[in-house]
N, C-alpha and C positions, 0 to 999 in steps of 0.2 A: 964216182959217187953218182947216184941217181936222184932225181927230184921226187920227193914223196908224192904219191897219188892220193887224192881225196876228192870225191864227187858227192855232194849232198843233194838230197831231193826230198823235201817234206819230212817223211817219217824215217827215211833210211839214209845210210852213208855207205858208199863204196870206197874201199881203201886198200892200201897195200897189205900183203900177207905178212903175218907175224907167226912166230913159233907156236904161240898159244892157239892158233887156228888149226893146227895139225890134228889134235885129238877130236874136236867136234866135226871136222871134215871127214876123218876116218869113220866116226860113228855114222855119219850120214851115208857114206859110201858102202857101209856094211849093212845098211837097213834095206831089207827086201821090198818094203813098201815104197821107199824113195827110189830104189833102183829098178822098179818094175818095167820101165821103158828103156833099160840098158841091157846089154847081153848077160850081165851077171853082177853080183855084188863084188866088192873089192876087199882084199886083205889090207891090214894096216900098212904093210910094206908097199903095196901097190898104190894106196891112197897117198901115202907120204911122197912117193915118187911123182905122182901127178901134181901135188901141191908144190913141190920143189920146182917142177917145170913151169907151173903157172907163176910162181914168185919170180923165177929167173926171167921169164918172158916180160913180166911187168917192169923189172929192173932194166932190161935191155931194149925196150921198145915202148910203144904207146898202146899196145893191145894185149889183153889177157882176160881171164875171168877173175874178177876181184871179189873178195869177201863182202857179203852184205852184213852190215851191222844195223841193228834196230836200237838206237840209244834208249837206255832205260829198260830194255826188254832182253836183248841178246847181243852179246859181243860178236857172235858168229851165227847167223841165221841161214846162211846159204851163200850163193855166189851168182854173179851176173857179169857179163862183159862181152868183149869182141875178140875173135881170133881169126887168123888166116886158116881157112879150111885146109886140112893136111892130107887129103886124098884126092885121087883123080875122078872126076865126073864131068858130064857135059857142061855143067855150070861153073866149074872151077877154072882158074883161081877166083876166089871171092873172099869177102869178109863176112863172117857169120856171127850173129848175136846168139847168146845162149844164157840160160839161167837154171838154177836148181835151188829149191827152197826146202828147208827142214819141214816135214809134214806138220809140225806144231804150228806153223805159220801159214799153211795153205788156206785159201778161201778168204783172205783178208786184203787182197789187192797189192801185196808187197812185190810179187813177181812183176806185175804190170808196171808198178811205179819204178822199180829198179830198171826194167827194160826201157822205159821211156827216157830215163836219165842217160842210159847207155846210148840210145839212138841220138839224143841231143848231142852228146859228146862226139859220137861218130860223124854226124853230119855237120855240126858247127865247128868243132875243134879240129878234127882230122880231115874234114871236107871230103868225105867219102862220097862216091857217086851212087852207090847202092849197098844195102846191107841185106843179107839173106838170113833166114832161119830154117832149120830143118828138124824133123822129128819123125818118129815112127807114125805110120798112118793111124794107129790105134791110140795115140796119145792125145786124146780129146782135150784135157786141161791145157796143155801147152798150145795146142792149135787155137783154143779160145783166146789165149793171151796174144798170139800172133795176129788174130783178127781184130782184137781190141786196139792193137798198135797200128792198125791200118795197113797191115801187110797183105799182099795179094797172092793167092794160090791159083796156079794153072795146073790141072791134072796132067798135062803133057810133060811137066817137069818132074813128076813123081819118079822115084828110082829105087833100085835095090842097093842098100848101103854096102859098099865093098868090104867093110870091116865087120860085117855081121854074117854069121854062118848061114849058108843057104838053108832055107826052110824054117829058120827061126821066126817066131811070131813078130819080131820087130824088124825083120829084114827090109820090108817095104817102107820107104820113107816118102814124106811130102816135103816140098820146097816152097817156102813163102818168100816173096821179094818185096823190098820197099826201096824204090828209087828216091834219090835225094829230092828231086822236084816234087814228088808227091808228098813227102814229109814236110817240105817247106810250105806247100800250099795249104796243108791242114794244121800246121803247128803255129802259123803266123810268123815263122822265122824268116 
């Protein structure tokens, strides 16, 4: 049996996956607006497979992308969390922070709030030395969140994502880093 996961932060809750999350997660993954910085949209079958892997990862370890709940507004508004990056690159192995929010909740600070809670969990509970974030170079909204979080970008770290088809508009990615010492210095932790 696993210990239930719940992380609260102001307006949001990060929690374990439940079966009721599959349908809104699939809707999100089929949305071309939400998926504009991914290689493609996903079928229901593909989305359910991802959700099952995320749920299993959460049950068997301390890191996954957890559903974001906005109490009183949305039982499932997106996801945020930490994962072990699963491809080879000059900066791997590493722990990556990620998030994805239903477009209905964009521009309201939920992604930044969820990501700050995840960073706090990663640095205080898991005692990680560094957390990275990566995205397509053209994904300005996520890059702004990374910068609000105090993450640092060095253009020398930019790379072509090995899981994105050569020549695809999102092939080129940026890497942002946040060392634990920097986070502690700015968070008062």
